C-alpha positions in Angstrom: 0.0 0.0 0.0 1.6 3.2 -1.2 -0.1 5.4 1.5 1.3 3.2 4.3 4.7 3.3 2.7 4.7 7.1 2.5 3.6 7.4 6.1 6.2 5.0 7.3 9.1 7.1 5.9 8.6 9.4 8.9 7.9 6.8 11.6 10.3 4.9 13.8 11.2 1.5 12.4 12.4 -1.4 14.5 14.1 -4.5 13.2 14.2 -8.1 14.5 16.0 -11.0 12.8 16.3 -14.7 12.9 18.5 -17.3 11.2 17.1 -18.4 7.9 18.6 -21.9 7.8 15.3 -23.6 8.6 14.6 -23.2 4.9 11.4 -21.1 5.4 10.9 -17.5 4.7 7.3 -17.6 6.0 7.9 -17.2 9.7 9.0 -13.7 10.5 11.1 -12.8 13.5 9.5 -11.3 16.5 10.1 -8.2 18.7 9.6 -10.4 21.8 13.1 -10.6 23.4 12.1 -13.7 25.3 11.7 -15.7 22.0 14.9 -17.4 21.0 13.4 -19.7 18.3 15.7 -19.8 15.2 18.1 -17.4 17.0 15.5 -14.6 17.1 16.9 -11.3 18.2 15.8 -7.7 18.3 18.4 -5.6 16.5 20.0 -2.4 17.9 18.5 -0.3 15.1 16.1 2.6 15.4 15.5 4.9 12.5 13.2 5.6 9.6 12.5 3.3 6.7 15.0 5.0 4.4 17.8 4.1 6.9 17.2 0.3 6.7 19.1 -0.6 3.5 22.2 1.5 4.4 22.2 -0.2 7.8 21.8 -3.7 6.3 24.7 -3.1 3.8 26.9 -1.9 6.6 25.9 -4.3 9.5 23.5 -6.9 8.1 24.3 -10.7 8.4 23.6 -12.4 5.1 22.6 -15.6 6.8 19.7 -13.9 8.7 16.1 -12.9 7.8 15.2 -9.4 9.0 11.7 -8.4 10.0 10.8 -4.8 9.6 8.3 -3.4 12.1 6.5 0.0 12.1 6.1 0.5 15.8 5.2 -3.0 17.0 3.4 -4.0 13.8 5.2 -6.4 11.4 5.5 -4.8 7.9 7.7 -7.1 5.7 10.9 -9.2 5.7 14.2 -8.6 4.0 16.9 -11.2 3.1 20.2 -11.2 1.2 19.1 -12.6 -2.2 20.9 -14.9 -4.5 21.2 -11.9 -6.8 23.5 -10.2 -4.3 21.2 -7.5 -2.9 19.0 -7.0 0.2 15.4 -7.5 -0.9 12.1 -9.3 0.0 12.2 -13.1 -0.1 12.0 -14.3 -3.7 12.8 -10.9 -5.1 14.4 -10.6 -8.5 16.6 -7.6 -9.5 14.8 -4.8 -11.1 14.9 -1.0 -11.1 12.4 -0.7 -8.3 14.4 -2.9 -5.9 17.7 -1.2 -6.8 16.4 2.3 -6.2 14.4 1.4 -3.0 
């Protein structure tokens, strides 16, 4: 939803991650610090949506799946793709992904 995306550019984003070696991209990580399933952890990131990709390229672990949260609400996941960029699971390279 484009409206939600525009609004999120100015809201605080939180990130949680988990190991992706279970072969599934369907179960997102959680912001619950007590949950350690699949190595779940809440990342030390706070910023706006436009800060996510620079942070991932600088500090992201390519073996983890990252869950993006607007406040406490899960929004989407990002992984290191086989095409060598951070994107949504199953993403293929295109102009939209590269400029996002």
